[in-house]
C-alpha positions as CSV (number, residue, x, y, z in Angstrom):
1,X,0.0,0.0,0.0
2,X,2.7,2.5,1.0
3,X,5.3,3.1,-1.6
4,X,8.5,5.0,-1.3
5,X,7.6,7.0,-4.3
6,X,4.6,8.8,-2.7
7,X,5.2,12.4,-1.9
8,X,3.8,14.3,1.2
9,X,0.7,15.5,-0.7
10,X,-0.2,12.0,-1.8
11,X,0.3,10.5,1.6
12,X,-1.8,13.2,3.2
13,X,-4.6,12.7,0.7
14,X,-4.6,9.0,1.2
15,X,-4.6,9.5,5.0
16,X,-7.6,11.8,4.9
17,X,-9.4,9.4,2.6
18,X,-8.9,6.5,5.0
19,X,-10.2,8.6,7.9
20,X,-13.2,9.5,5.9
21,X,-13.9,5.9,5.0
22,X,-13.5,4.9,8.7
23,X,-16.0,7.5,9.7
24,X,-18.7,5.9,7.5
25,X,-17.6,2.3,8.0
26,X,-20.2,-0.1,9.5
27,X,-18.3,-3.0,11.0
28,X,-15.9,-2.9,13.9
29,X,-13.2,-4.9,12.0
30,X,-13.5,-2.6,9.0
31,X,-13.0,0.5,11.2
32,X,-10.1,-0.9,13.0
33,X,-8.4,-2.0,9.8
34,X,-8.8,1.5,8.2
35,X,-7.5,3.2,11.3
36,X,-4.5,1.0,11.4
37,X,-3.7,1.8,7.8
38,X,-4.2,5.5,8.6
39,X,-1.8,5.3,11.6
40,X,0.9,3.7,9.3
41,X,0.5,6.6,6.9
42,X,0.7,9.1,9.7
43,X,3.9,7.6,11.0
44,X,5.2,7.7,7.4
45,X,4.5,11.4,7.2
46,X,6.2,12.1,10.6
47,X,9.3,10.1,9.7
48,X,9.8,11.7,6.3
49,X,8.9,15.3,7.3
């Protein structure tokens, strides 16, 4: 999912999309999975910038 070629803007966009999907998700597992992916992206943003 996360590639090294993604720039800051792309990572931020993907992060906000994941949070939006998690807000409207119906199942617990779906929400947890989306939030974990978002957390990985946030750490990627913090490490690189």
